[in-house]
BAGU-60454 format. One record per residue (C-alpha): residue number from 0; residue in one letter; chain; x, y, z. Coordinates in Angstrom, 2 decimals, padded with zeros to 5 digits. Each point is the difference from the previous one (the first is absolute). Layout:
BEGIN
+-----+-----+-------+---------+---------+---------+
:   n : res : chain :      xx :      yy :      zz :
+-----+-----+-------+---------+---------+---------+
: NUM :   a :     A :       X :       Y :       Z :
...
+-----+-----+-------+---------+---------+---------+
//
This chain:
BEGIN
+-----+-----+-------+---------+---------+---------+
:   n : res : chain :      xx :      yy :      zz :
+-----+-----+-------+---------+---------+---------+
:   0 :   m :     A : -021.43 :  026.74 :  021.36 :
:   1 :   s :     A : -000.15 :  003.65 : -000.84 :
:   2 :   d :     A : -003.04 :  001.50 : -001.76 :
:   3 :   d :     A :  002.02 :  000.99 : -003.02 :
:   4 :   e :     A :  001.53 : -003.46 : -000.50 :
:   5 :   t :     A : -001.84 : -001.98 : -002.67 :
:   6 :   v :     A : -000.35 : -003.76 :  000.03 :
:   7 :   e :     A : -000.19 : -001.70 : -003.39 :
:   8 :   e :     A : -002.64 : -002.69 : -000.08 :
:   9 :   y :     A : -000.35 : -002.85 : -002.29 :
:  10 :   l :     A : -002.99 : -002.41 : -000.58 :
:  11 :   f :     A :  000.64 : -003.28 : -001.76 :
:  12 :   k :     A : -002.30 : -002.95 : -000.76 :
:  13 :   i :     A :  001.07 : -003.52 :  000.82 :
:  14 :   v :     A : -001.91 : -003.08 : -000.86 :
:  15 :   i :     A :  000.10 : -003.40 :  001.86 :
:  16 :   i :     A : -000.66 : -002.98 : -002.16 :
:  17 :   g :     A :  000.06 : -003.79 :  000.23 :
:  18 :   d :     A : -002.22 : -002.94 :  000.51 :
:  19 :   s :     A : -002.80 :  000.10 :  002.58 :
:  20 :   a :     A :  000.88 : -000.72 :  003.72 :
:  21 :   v :     A :  003.82 :  000.70 : -000.46 :
:  22 :   g :     A : -000.38 :  002.64 :  002.64 :
:  23 :   k :     A : -000.22 :  003.18 : -002.10 :
:  24 :   s :     A : -002.61 :  001.68 :  002.19 :
:  25 :   n :     A :  001.95 : -000.81 :  003.19 :
:  26 :   l :     A :  003.17 :  001.35 : -001.48 :
:  27 :   l :     A : -001.79 :  003.28 : -000.66 :
:  28 :   s :     A : -001.66 :  000.13 :  003.51 :
:  29 :   r :     A :  003.30 : -000.80 :  001.66 :
:  30 :   f :     A :  001.84 :  002.77 : -001.93 :
:  31 :   a :     A : -002.69 :  002.65 :  000.19 :
:  32 :   r :     A : -001.54 : -000.64 :  003.43 :
:  33 :   n :     A :  002.36 : -002.63 :  001.59 :
:  34 :   e :     A : -003.01 : -002.28 :  000.16 :
:  35 :   f :     A : -000.40 : -003.67 : -000.77 :
:  36 :   n :     A : -003.32 : -001.84 : -000.38 :
:  37 :   a :     A :  000.34 : -003.82 :  000.01 :
:  38 :   h :     A : -003.67 : -000.34 : -001.07 :
:  39 :   s :     A :  000.04 :  002.59 : -002.84 :
:  40 :   k :     A : -002.44 : -000.79 : -002.80 :
:  41 :   a :     A :  000.95 :  000.23 : -003.68 :
:  42 :   t :     A :  000.02 :  003.49 : -001.34 :
:  43 :   i :     A : -002.99 :  000.83 : -002.20 :
:  44 :   g :     A :  000.73 :  002.74 : -002.48 :
:  45 :   v :     A :  002.84 :  002.46 :  000.82 :
:  46 :   e :     A :  001.28 :  001.38 :  003.29 :
:  47 :   f :     A :  002.76 :  002.49 :  000.59 :
:  48 :   q :     A :  001.95 :  001.47 :  002.89 :
:  49 :   t :     A :  002.36 :  003.01 :  000.13 :
:  50 :   q :     A :  003.22 :  000.08 :  001.91 :
:  51 :   s :     A :  002.79 :  002.48 :  000.11 :
:  52 :   v :     A :  003.73 : -000.72 : -000.01 :
:  53 :   e :     A :  002.70 :  002.60 :  000.29 :
:  54 :   i :     A :  002.75 : -000.25 : -002.69 :
:  55 :   d :     A :  002.81 :  002.46 : -000.35 :
:  56 :   g :     A : -001.84 :  002.52 :  002.35 :
:  57 :   k :     A : -003.12 : -000.13 : -002.32 :
:  58 :   e :     A : -003.40 : -001.43 :  000.97 :
:  59 :   v :     A : -000.90 : -002.71 : -002.40 :
:  60 :   k :     A : -003.57 : -001.38 :  000.19 :
:  61 :   a :     A : -000.82 : -003.43 : -001.46 :
:  62 :   q :     A : -003.52 : -000.75 : -000.96 :
:  63 :   i :     A :  000.01 : -003.73 :  000.10 :
:  64 :   w :     A : -002.82 : -001.87 : -001.80 :
:  65 :   d :     A : -001.06 : -003.54 :  000.88 :
:  66 :   t :     A : -002.41 : -002.02 : -002.13 :
:  67 :   a :     A : -001.30 : -003.43 :  000.01 :
:  68 :   g :     A :  002.20 : -002.73 : -001.50 :
:  69 :   q :     A : -003.08 : -002.12 : -001.13 :
:  70 :   e :     A : -000.59 : -000.42 : -003.69 :
:  71 :   r :     A : -003.50 :  001.45 :  000.17 :
:  72 :   f :     A :  001.26 :  003.36 :  000.92 :
:  73 :   r :     A :  002.46 :  000.32 : -002.77 :
:  74 :   a :     A : -002.22 :  002.36 : -001.95 :
:  75 :   v :     A :  001.48 :  002.88 :  002.11 :
:  76 :   t :     A :  003.58 : -000.53 : -001.14 :
:  77 :   s :     A :  000.64 :  002.75 : -002.55 :
:  78 :   a :     A : -001.55 :  002.62 :  002.19 :
:  79 :   y :     A :  001.77 : -001.50 :  003.10 :
:  80 :   y :     A :  003.45 :  000.34 : -001.57 :
:  81 :   r :     A : -000.43 :  003.40 : -001.61 :
:  82 :   g :     A :  002.27 :  002.52 :  001.38 :
:  83 :   a :     A :  001.96 : -002.39 :  002.31 :
:  84 :   f :     A :  003.65 :  000.87 :  000.62 :
:  85 :   g :     A :  000.76 : -003.25 :  002.01 :
:  86 :   a :     A : -001.29 : -003.50 :  000.42 :
:  87 :   l :     A :  000.44 : -002.79 :  002.64 :
:  88 :   l :     A : -000.50 : -003.43 : -001.60 :
:  89 :   v :     A : -000.76 : -002.26 :  002.85 :
:  90 :   y :     A :  000.01 : -003.77 :  000.50 :
:  91 :   d :     A : -000.29 : -002.31 :  002.85 :
:  92 :   i :     A :  003.25 : -002.00 :  000.79 :
:  93 :   s :     A : -002.17 : -002.91 :  001.35 :
:  94 :   r :     A : -002.07 : -000.40 : -003.20 :
:  95 :   r :     A :  001.98 : -000.66 : -003.15 :
:  96 :   a :     A : -003.02 :  000.58 : -002.27 :
:  97 :   t :     A :  000.17 :  003.61 :  001.05 :
:  98 :   f :     A :  003.60 :  000.29 : -001.03 :
:  99 :   d :     A : -000.66 : -001.82 : -003.28 :
: 100 :   n :     A : -002.63 :  002.73 : -000.86 :
: 101 :   v :     A :  002.48 :  002.76 :  000.49 :
: 102 :   a :     A :  000.93 : -000.05 : -003.65 :
: 103 :   r :     A : -003.62 :  000.68 : -000.98 :
: 104 :   w :     A : -000.34 :  002.83 :  002.38 :
: 105 :   l :     A :  003.20 :  001.45 : -001.29 :
: 106 :   d :     A : -001.22 : -000.24 : -003.63 :
: 107 :   e :     A : -003.19 :  001.80 :  001.08 :
: 108 :   l :     A :  002.01 :  002.70 :  001.83 :
: 109 :   n :     A :  002.31 :  000.47 : -003.13 :
: 110 :   s :     A : -003.05 :  000.29 : -002.29 :
: 111 :   h :     A : -001.82 :  002.61 :  002.09 :
: 112 :   s :     A :  002.76 :  002.19 :  001.35 :
: 113 :   d :     A :  002.99 :  002.09 : -000.87 :
: 114 :   t :     A :  003.46 : -001.75 : -000.30 :
: 115 :   t :     A :  001.49 :  002.27 :  002.56 :
: 116 :   v :     A : -002.46 : -001.27 :  002.73 :
: 117 :   a :     A :  002.14 : -001.09 :  003.10 :
: 118 :   r :     A : -000.80 : -003.73 :  000.42 :
: 119 :   m :     A :  000.66 : -002.17 :  003.06 :
: 120 :   l :     A : -000.57 : -003.66 :  000.34 :
: 121 :   v :     A : -001.21 : -000.90 :  003.51 :
: 122 :   g :     A :  000.04 : -003.40 :  001.51 :
: 123 :   n :     A : -002.50 :  000.48 :  002.84 :
: 124 :   k :     A : -000.67 : -002.25 :  003.13 :
: 125 :   c :     A :  003.68 : -000.80 :  000.60 :
: 126 :   d :     A : -001.13 : -000.73 :  003.60 :
: 127 :   l :     A : -001.34 : -003.34 : -001.48 :
: 128 :   e :     A :  003.49 : -001.49 : -000.39 :
: 129 :   n :     A : -000.99 : -003.41 :  000.99 :
: 130 :   t :     A : -002.50 : -000.14 : -002.91 :
: 131 :   r :     A :  002.09 :  001.83 : -002.50 :
: 132 :   e :     A : -000.46 : -001.16 : -003.67 :
: 133 :   v :     A :  002.04 :  002.74 : -001.76 :
: 134 :   s :     A :  003.70 :  000.39 :  000.97 :
: 135 :   l :     A :  001.71 :  003.30 :  000.51 :
: 136 :   d :     A :  002.19 : -000.66 : -002.85 :
: 137 :   e :     A : -002.84 : -000.59 : -002.38 :
: 138 :   g :     A : -001.45 :  003.36 :  000.88 :
: 139 :   k :     A :  003.39 :  001.70 : -000.47 :
: 140 :   s :     A :  000.55 : -001.75 : -003.32 :
: 141 :   l :     A : -003.32 :  001.00 : -001.42 :
: 142 :   a :     A :  000.50 :  003.58 :  001.19 :
: 143 :   e :     A :  003.35 :  000.16 : -001.55 :
: 144 :   s :     A : -001.05 : -001.35 : -003.34 :
: 145 :   e :     A : -002.85 :  002.38 : -000.18 :
: 146 :   g :     A :  001.86 :  003.06 :  001.40 :
: 147 :   l :     A : -002.20 :  000.33 :  003.04 :
: 148 :   f :     A :  000.85 :  001.00 :  003.61 :
: 149 :   f :     A : -000.53 : -002.97 :  002.31 :
: 150 :   i :     A : -000.83 : -000.40 :  003.61 :
: 151 :   e :     A : -001.67 : -002.62 :  002.40 :
: 152 :   t :     A : -002.57 :  001.42 :  002.49 :
: 153 :   s :     A : -002.32 : -001.07 :  002.73 :
: 154 :   a :     A : -003.18 :  002.24 :  000.37 :
: 155 :   l :     A : -000.66 : -002.19 :  003.12 :
: 156 :   d :     A :  003.21 :  001.00 :  001.92 :
: 157 :   s :     A :  000.72 :  003.10 : -002.13 :
: 158 :   t :     A :  003.35 : -001.23 : -001.28 :
: 159 :   n :     A :  001.31 :  002.09 : -002.83 :
: 160 :   v :     A : -003.45 :  001.56 : -000.72 :
: 161 :   w :     A :  001.09 :  003.64 :  000.51 :
: 162 :   t :     A :  003.28 : -000.74 : -001.92 :
: 163 :   a :     A : -001.88 : -001.40 : -003.04 :
: 164 :   f :     A : -002.12 :  002.98 : -000.38 :
: 165 :   e :     A :  002.88 :  002.45 :  000.75 :
: 166 :   i :     A :  002.25 : -001.54 : -002.77 :
: 167 :   v :     A : -002.81 :  000.36 : -002.48 :
: 168 :   i :     A : -000.82 :  003.60 :  001.04 :
: 169 :   r :     A :  003.68 :  000.96 : -000.12 :
: 170 :   e :     A :  000.40 : -001.49 : -003.42 :
: 171 :   i :     A : -003.02 :  001.90 : -001.23 :
: 172 :   y :     A :  001.47 :  003.16 :  001.43 :
: 173 :   n :     A :  003.25 : -000.70 : -001.64 :
: 174 :   n :     A : -001.68 : -000.72 : -003.37 :
: 175 :   v :     A : -001.94 :  003.20 :  000.14 :
: 176 :   s :     A :  002.98 :  002.05 :  001.03 :
: 177 :   r :     A :  001.97 : -001.48 : -003.07 :
: 178 :   k :     A : -002.82 :  001.00 : -002.27 :
: 179 :   v :     A :  000.01 :  003.51 :  001.34 :
: 180 :   l :     A :  003.69 :  000.30 : -000.24 :
: 181 :   s :     A :  000.10 : -001.22 : -003.58 :
: 182 :   s :     A : -002.87 :  002.10 : -001.16 :
: 183 :   d :     A :  000.89 :  002.66 : -002.62 :
: 184 :   s :     A : -001.41 :  002.87 :  002.06 :
: 185 :   y :     A :  002.14 : -001.01 :  002.98 :
: 186 :   k :     A :  003.20 : -000.43 : -002.18 :
: 187 :   a :     A : -000.72 :  003.40 : -001.56 :
: 188 :   e :     A : -000.26 :  001.53 :  003.46 :
: 189 :   l :     A :  003.25 : -001.70 :  001.01 :
: 190 :   s :     A :  001.84 :  001.26 : -003.07 :
: 191 :   v :     A : -001.05 :  003.56 :  000.65 :
: 192 :   n :     A :  001.48 : -000.38 :  003.39 :
: 193 :   r :     A :  003.05 : -001.71 : -001.24 :
: 194 :   v :     A : -000.46 : -003.34 :  001.89 :
: 195 :   s :     A :  000.60 : -003.22 : -001.75 :
: 196 :   l :     A : -001.72 : -003.27 :  000.58 :
: 197 :   v :     A :  001.84 : -003.18 :  001.08 :
: 198 :   n :     A : -000.90 : -002.99 : -002.05 :
: 199 :   d :     A : -002.41 : -001.89 :  002.12 :
: 200 :   d :     A :  000.50 : -003.42 : -001.63 :
: 201 :   e :     A :  003.68 :  000.06 :  001.39 :
: 202 :   l :     A : -001.23 :  000.29 :  003.50 :
: 203 :   k :     A : -002.97 : -002.45 : -000.28 :
: 204 :   q :     A :  000.35 : -003.09 :  002.15 :
: 205 :   s :     A : -001.23 : -003.47 : -000.77 :
: 206 :   k :     A : -003.85 :  000.17 :  000.11 :
: 207 :   t :     A : -000.60 : -003.37 :  001.75 :
: 208 :   k :     A :  000.18 :  000.27 :  003.76 :
: 209 :   y :     A : -000.71 : -002.80 :  002.39 :
: 210 :   a :     A : -001.27 : -000.15 :  003.59 :
: 211 :   c :     A : -001.37 : -003.05 :  001.73 :
: 212 :   c :     A : -001.12 : -001.28 :  003.39 :
: 213 :   s :     A :  002.82 : -000.77 :  002.38 :
: 214 :   s :     A :  000.37 : -003.62 :  000.58 :
+-----+-----+-------+---------+---------+---------+
//
């Protein structure tokens, strides 16, 4: 890269939410450091990792926050969600109770964050197919009804982990780009330069995207 070539850089905050022991910390460590700890202890307080992804030739950094799913740490919620551009809402496919609690986590996310936050429902531990309690179709159906992206992952064998984060990061980047493109200052600049904007809604694809473990 030449010295006079500038690289635009973006930094977006993403939160990981869901019940305790669904694998939030291991999803983060697998994505950020390609590590998995089978004996990881419950997260106390808040931890975060930063990882970079290149999108459209630009470096996009995700600052991914992980906090404890236990009720006793819920006092951190409003500060935890503040400024988040994306969220991964995680459940464990082998524990139905964690899936049943998704609605509560979604309510909390909606009450503490902006409506444009990129949201993805993640069914983790898909390597535990023999003890599955939540079907793939149930996950898809919930995601579709709530307008969420959906994916099944395994932090243990790294299935779809990078894909899950990349989809959320790309959606954030697209959301931010749309906001910039639709801002009055940008439109004014375009009109001066006699460039017209294409209606973004006409190009928008269906929001729910699916990916799952291969059988």
